[in-house]
N, C-alpha and C positions, 0 to 999 in steps of 0.2 A: 583258073585264077577267079575266085570269088571277089565280087567287085564291091568295092566297099561305099556304102549308101553314106551321104551326107545330107542335109536339112539344111540348105541356104548357105549360109558360111559356116564351118564348120564348129561345134557347139562342145563345153565342156559338161551336155548332160547331167546336170543335176547340181554338176559340183557343190554349187552356192546354195543350195537347198540344206548343205550337210552342217551342222553345229558349231561354231565358234567357242572356243574356249576362252572364258574373261583373261585367262592370264597370259603364260609367252607358249603352250605345247605346240610343237613339230608335230605334224603330220604328214604321212609318206606324197599322200597325194598334194599335198603342197608344194613339193619341191622335185617331184619326179611326173612325166607324163611320160603313156606308151599311147601315142594317138593313128588312128589311120586315116588317109580323106582318099579322094580321086583326083587326080587333076585336070583342069580345064583350060590351061592354054591362055590364060589371061590371069589375073589377078584373086586370090584369095586370101581369108583371112582365120588361123586355127585360134581355135579360143580352147584351152585347154586345162584354164586352170592357174597355171605356171606364170608368177611375175617374172619376166625375165629384163625385163627395162630398169625394173628399180632397183630387184637385187641381183641380176648379173648371172649367167649362166651361161649351155652348151645347149645347142639344138643339131642334133643327129641324124639325119634323113637319107632315105634309101630306098631309091624306086625298088618293088618286088615285082612287075611285071616281066620284065626282060631285062638278061645282062648287056653283052658289047660295055658302050665303052661310057655308060650310065653307073660313073663310081659313087661311093657314100659320095655324102656332102655333110663336112662337118662345121658349124658355123656356132661364135662364140661372141661374147658380150666384149671380151678384152682384148679381141682385136677390132670388133665392129661389125655391123650386119655387112651382108655382099664378102667381106673376106669369104672363102669356102677354099677347107682341105679335105685333100681324100686320103682316107683311111687307107685304101687298097692301093695307093701309089705313093713313090715319094717326091713328086713334083712339089713346088714351089704353092706358097700362096696364091690363090687367084680370085682375081675380084669381077665377081659381078652385077651388073645393077640389076637385074631378074631377077636375080635366084633368092634368098632370104632377103628381103629389103627392108625389115624392120623389127624391133621386138621391142611386146608390149607386156600392160601388166595381169592378161587374162592368156598370153601364145606370143605367136609372130606370125611375120604376114609374109607372102610371096610373092613373087610374080611369074613372067610365064616362062622361067628356063625351062629346058628340057627335063633337067638331073631332078627337079624338084618338084614342077609344075604343070604336063603335058597332058593332054586331053587322051583317054584311053588309058592312061596309066594309073594300077593304084602305088601309091605311098603308104612306109610308115615314118614315122616320125619321133623320136626319143629325146625329151627334153629334159637337161638338169638343173635345177636352181642350186648356185649358189647357198650352202649353209652349214655351218660348222657341224662337222661329225658328218656326213653325206659329202659333202663336195667341195671341190674350189677349181678356178682356173685363174692361174697367174700368166704374165710374161714377161718377157728379162731379154737382154741384150746381153750374148757371149763374149767373153775375155779371153778366152784360152787357155785360163790358168784358175785353176780351180774356184769355186765361191757358193758362197749359202744365198740360196733363195728363197726368202720371206715367203711362207702362205697364211693362209686365215681358215685351214679346216678346223682347229681348236680340236685338234687329236692325231695321232700319227698315221701318216698318209698310209695304205697300205698297198699302194696300187698309184703308181705314176706313169702318165702317158705324155713322153715331151715329142716336139714336133719342129724340126726350123720351117721355119714361117720365108725364109729373105731367100732361098734356095732349097735345091735338092737335095733329097736325106730322106736316111731312112728313118721309120717311127720308134722310136726307143722306150721300150716296158721296162719299166721296173715294177715289181710282185713279191711281196713278203713272206713265198713261198716258193721261191727258186733259192733257195738254200744261202743268200750271201748280199752281200749289198753291192758285190761284183758280179753280180748276174745278170742277163735280160734276156730279152726276148723282143723279135721283130713284129705291131700290128699290121704292120703290111706284107711279111712272109709268112711263111709256112714252118719257117728252122725251130731245130731244136732248139734249148736253153743255151744260154753260151758265155764267156765271163771274159769281161774286159772291166778294169782298177780304171778305168779312162773315162768310162760313162758317169757315172758316182761319186769319183773320188773314193770307192770301198768304203765308204762311210754311208753309215743308215741313215734314213729322213727322222725328223723329229715333230713333236708338234707343234714347232714353230718353224721350222726350216728344213728343206733338204739340200741334198750339193752338189752341183755336178763336176767333173774335172775334166782332162786337157780332151777328150774329145769331138772331131768337129758333129758331133753330128746331136750331140747337147749342150756344146759350150763352144764355139767356133768363134774365131776373135771378130765382134763387130758382125754379125749374124743377129738377126732378131728370131726367139724362142715362145716355145707357149706352149704350157705344161697343164696338164688334168689331172687334178688329185682325188684321189677318193679311199674315203675312212672305211674302215672295216670293224663291226661290231662294237660303237664306241656309245652309246646311248644315245641321250640327247631329244630323243621323241618321247611323243603318246601323253598325256595327261602327266604321269611321274618324272618324266621326262628320261623314263632309265630305257625305253625301248630301241632296239637295233632296226635298223632298217636297211642295211648295208652290209654286207661279209665277202670279204676276199678270204680264200682257201684254197686248198687243195687234198686230195684221196688217191688211192693208190689203184689204177684201174684191175678189175678183177677179170678171171678166167668168164668164157663163153655163161651164161643162163645164172652169175650171180651177181643181180643187181644187189646195190649198196643204197641202206637211208645214209643221207648226208642231213644234220640235225642242226637248225640255223635256229631255231626256237620262233622261228614264223614261215609263211608260207613265200613261198618264190614267186613271184611274176615277172621279173628278165632275170634272165641267166645268159653269161658271156664264159664259155668252154674254150681250153685249150690245152691241148696235150705238150706238157711242159720240154720231157725229158727224149723226148722221138718228133720227127717232123707231122707237121697236124695244122691244120687250118683255125681259126677261132671263130666258132659259134654260135651265132646269136638267138636265143629263144624270148618268146615273150605271151604271153598267155592271150593277148589280143589276137594274133595270128593262129596260134594253136601251139600252146603249151600245156598236153592233157595226155589222159591216161590212153588215151587212144591212139594220139598221131601228136606227131613234130612236123613246124613247121619251121624250117632255118633260114640263115641269111651267111654268110659266111664275112666279117670284116675286113679279111684279107684280098678279097673279093669283089668283083663287079657282076657275079654271077648273077640272076635271078633268083625268087626265091624257091626252095625245093622244099620237097614234102616225103617223109615218109612213117610208115608204122612201125617198122624194127628198130630195135637198140633205143628206145624211145627213154626222154629224163621228161622226169613226171613233178609234177609237185606234191607235196604233201602238206598236212597242218603244220610241219613244224620246217619244211626244208622243200628237199627236194631229191628224187628216187635218179642215180645214175644207173646206166646199164652196165653188162660187163661185156667187154669182147669188142666193146665201139671202136675202142684204140689198142693196140696189143696189152696183155696182160703184161701186172708189172708197174707197166706205165705211169711217170706223177706229172696227172691230169690239175689244173690250177681253174680257177672259176672265180668269177664277181657274180653276187646275187644280188637281189634286190626285190625287195617286202612287197607282198602283193597290199592294195588299197581297196577302199577307204578304211582308213580310223578311226574315224570320227564316227558317232553316233548321228544318223539322222532326224531332222525335227519333220519331215514332211513324208508325209505316204508319195505322194506324186515324183518322189526321186528314187523310189526301191521297188515301187509296184504300178506296173498300170494292167489294166482290161483293155484286151485292142481287139475289135472287128477284122479278120485278115485284110491284104492287101490282095491286087490281082499283080501276081510277080512272075516278071522274067526268070530265064535259068539266070540264077545268081543276084536275083534281085531281093528287095525287102521284103519278108513275110508278114511281118510282122512290128508295126513300128510303134516302140515303145518309149523313144526320144530320150533312151539312158541306156547305156552299153548293160548289157542284160546277160545276165547270167543261167538264168531257171527260165526254162516254159513248158505248160499244157496245154494242149490246144484241145477243140471237139470241136468235130464236124455237126451243124446244130438241125437240123431240119432231117436226117436221116439218121439211121444206124453205122456207129462205127465208133473203132477203138478211140482212145484214149494215150497217145505219147507224152510222154514226158522226158525231157531231155536235157542236158549241164552242160555248161562251158568244160568244166572238168571231166567229161567223159563225153566231151569231143560230140560226131556224129553220132553217138550208141542211143538209141531210146528203148524204153521200156514201156509199158502198157500196164496203165492203174486197174485194168480192167481185166488182168489176166496175174498168171502165176509167169509167164515165160520170160527167158532169160534175155539180155539186150539184144536187140537186133542194128545192122545199120542202115539208117533213116536217110533218106536223100531229099527226103521234103521239110522244111524249115528249121535244119540243124546245123548251119552253118552258121560262126561266131562274130568273123571278123568284119564287123561295124560297130558302130559309133554309139548306134541307133535303137538298136533293136537284133531281131535273129533274120539273116539269109534264108535262102531258100536253095538248093541244089540243080531243081528241075521246074524248069518255068511250071504253074499253078496257080490256079486261081483260089485264096483263099479267103474269098468273101462270104463263104457260109460257114465259116469256123469262126472262133472264139481264141483267143491265146490271152491268156494269163503269164506276164512278164516279171520274175522277180530281179533284184539287183541284187547280191550279198553285202550286208551290211551290221557293224556291230550292235549287236541287243534286238535286229529285226531278223537276220539269215544268212546262214552259212550251210556247205556243202564239203560236206566232207568222202572222203574213199577209202578204203582199208582190204585187206584182205585176212580172212578168217583164218585160225588155227587152232583151235577148240580148247585154249585157254582162256578163262577168266580173266579181265582186263581191265585198260582205260583207254580210252580211244580217243584223243586230243582233239578240240573244233575249237574255233576261235572267234565264237560268236561272244565272246569275253561276258557274258551271264547266264543262267544256267539254263539252257532251252527248258520250254516247258512245253514243246511238241514236239516228236522224234518219228519220222518216218524213213525206215530201214529196207532197200531191196534186195537181195542178192542179185551182179549182176549174170555171172558165167554161167546160171544153170536155172533150172527154173524152181521158184518157190513162191508163199504167199508176201506178200507186200506184209510188214509189222509195222505196226505204229502204237507207238506208247506218248501218254497227255496224262500231267502232273496233276491230273485230279485222279489216277487211278492208285489204288492200292498193287503192292507189289503182284506182279502176276498177272494183272489184269489187262493184259492185251488185246489189240487188234486187230484185224485184215482189212487192209485199203481195200483188196478185189473183193472185199465178201460185209453180207448185209449185218454180218454177225455177230451175237454180243460175246463181251468177254466172258470168258478170258481164251486168249489165244497162246496156247504152252511151248509154241516152236523157237521162245526167248524170251530173257528174262532181262529188265534194265535195273540192277542193282547190284550198289549201293545207285542210292537217287546225282540224276547227274549233276554235274557244278559249273563254274564259269568258266571250266578249262577241259574238263573231260565228263565223258557220258560212259556208263560203265557196261558190257557184254560179257554175257555166263559164256561159260564152257561149256556142260555137260551133256553133249551128244548122245540120243538126238535130239533134245529140249531146244538147242540153240540152233540149227540147222537154217530159220531164218535171220540167222545175226553175225555167225562166228563158226560156220565149219569149215574145218583146217581145208585150206589150198584154193577157198571159192574166194571171188572179189566181192565186194559191196559196197555200194553208195549211201549214205544217209544226207537227209537232209532236214537241220533243225530251223526252229521256232520260236520267238519268244515274245513276251510281250514290249514296246518300245513306248514309252509317251505318245501320244498324239501319232501316233504310227501304224501300231499292229495292238490286238489284243489275244490272245492265247484265255478263252473265257470254258466255262460250265455250269450249268446251270438246272434247276428242277422245273418240268411244267408247271402250269395251273389250270392247265383245259380252258383256257381261252383266250387270252391276249395278254402279251406282259414287254417290260422296254430291259434289252441288254443294255446293259450303260458300260462301253469302254472306258469313258476316257473320250472322246473323241469331240471335235467340236464342230463339223462339217458332214460327220455320218459316215456310215460303212458303205467302201467303194466294192467290198469284196465280203462275203462272207459263205464259208463252209462250219457244216452241223452234220452233227455222228448220234443218234438215240444211243446208249450204251449198257440200257437195262433190259432192251428187247432189240430187238433186230431192227433195222432201218436203215435207208441207204447213204452215201457220203455225200450228201445237197452244195451245191455250191448256187450262188446267186452272184449277179456283181454288176457296177452302175451302167455296164459300156450294151449292157443288155437290156437294163433297166432295173432299178430298185425303186418302185414307184407307192402310190398311197393304194393302188388296184393291184390286179396280176404282173406275177413277176417272172421270167420266165427261169428258168431252175433245170440243172444236167446234173448225173452224179456220178461219180469218180468212180464207178465200181459196177457201172455197167454202163453197152453199149444204146443203151435208148436213147432218141432222138430227145429234143428241147422239150419239154412240157408245159406251159404257157395259158393254163387254164385253172388257174389257183394263184386266191391272197396268200400264201406262208407270213410272209414278213413285208413290212414295211420301215420306214426312213424315219430317220430319230435322229436329231443332230451330236445326240452320246454315243450312237452304238448304231443300234437297228429296235424293230421289233417283233414280236415272233406271235403270229395267230397259230391258232389249232385249227387246222382243217385235216381232214382224213385222210388228204392227197398225199401227205405231206408228213403228219403226223408229228413235227416238231416242239409239240408242246401240251404234250396228254400229260395230265393230272399225276404228279409224283411222279415222274420217269424223269428219266438223266441222263443229261447231255451235256456236248463236250462239241467244241469250232473253235476256229479263228477269223476273227473281222480285222480287215485293213483299211485306214483310211482313206 
């Protein structure tokens, strides 16, 4: 089990550096957090950017390391800190003074209770903040006769979870996809859907209230209850207030090998799955622990079991939802789900919140290999003083790496390819990375996105979540060997490049037409010209970059033969620069501030070659608006009348 690294008190890792809109927009990163941490058997504060004390909400904690009696722990502001319920048990509310000790404006604090903060244990916390059209929590006292319970969800709840707090009782679950207001499931059990008019009084909830009947599990006389209410596709988020961030729905399980795509209109980061028409557990997935194209780590809401891992029957996030595997449950089963949108939704205003060049660490097994200081989605690393390949790995593809220097298919990478950290990238094998440079990226609107898709030989659009038209797209076939495909907005149609080559355009095995938009990029479908980006049955990954004011700049320029300033609109200069000549052969040169962008010689590496770092030339210099290119024969990045493309990050 990878060790979750924290730097001192756990932190929100850059949430505060994203732009705050001046009106009232709501964003998923303000109301939901999946936060990983390691226990310390003392006290610690989890700073995840969620205002629980002012706004109210729920914190759900589970030990990942072991099972036994280490149950799920649910704390909410309606009942108060220290009051715990266990989703996998029927027990009444319990009070632990050393459990979750307080709710804060940016997270919550913990005592030394073993179930949520013991040394040697790794934990996951899911925080749900109260917010109209997302989540609400209410408490009430039972009457044993039908009563309406008011809520502030601001929309009709699609899922309601009720638990008696004053005594032993089942966890009653209403879900809009069960087929009626008399239907229910048990969160603490594997039972299939059942019917009883007494739970919800056979009355569907409304945007202002839900109804409980005569059942002792939802309305026993004199007993106290808590209800967690979840919205579905109610809008309320984003700049326009129309974006959805939570969806409750269902699908019919397919036969073996028949994956099906569930369209949510957004990429999922958290998923709760339950087979409803047959017996089966409540599966919990999230992208922090591993909800990827190649591996799932899951917990069971109805069980105290430790986290389990699988490479089979995978749920996979897509740019528009998720893929459900066939034959995980009996074909024909009605499967219900609750999904939450991936964040952040805000546009970054600081390059340091989404990119960091890092000299590697001397890492123990499951230790931090590259400390970005934020949740990392993509890493490229290179051994500096000697010949070596250059692995590129992403959270979306798990531990599968691609080499920028070759045409090879993806392979399983054991070094620096573990993602369950709030700070950067972990290693699965003890290794000293101090002779390596790592370029770490975080996905964010207007800056960077990652998309996985499967080719089909048909010209079509691929949806992305960059929110602006990408200006640099890099695509690699994952399942088999093929050159890397690179498109830049400075190119005319058909003039593409290979990342693994020094060659000039055109690279013929793919085309990007029509031009990308703020929601899609287009891939051609004529074989063999499409082999690099759209061959039938082959899997691909695409990395998309854009110009983001003050953060990144996708640029092009014409050389002048001496020295010139490339103005990127920055105020503190560039911390990363990649340049490629396009009218003639030339390397994919990379400079960064971790190794040095100074007025003298600057170390550089090339993404297309295994060669060691070069430190003997002064190709680029600093400038507050971006950087300066000098014409030196070693790199030839400013030859008179030559053309160049690249990207810089502040």
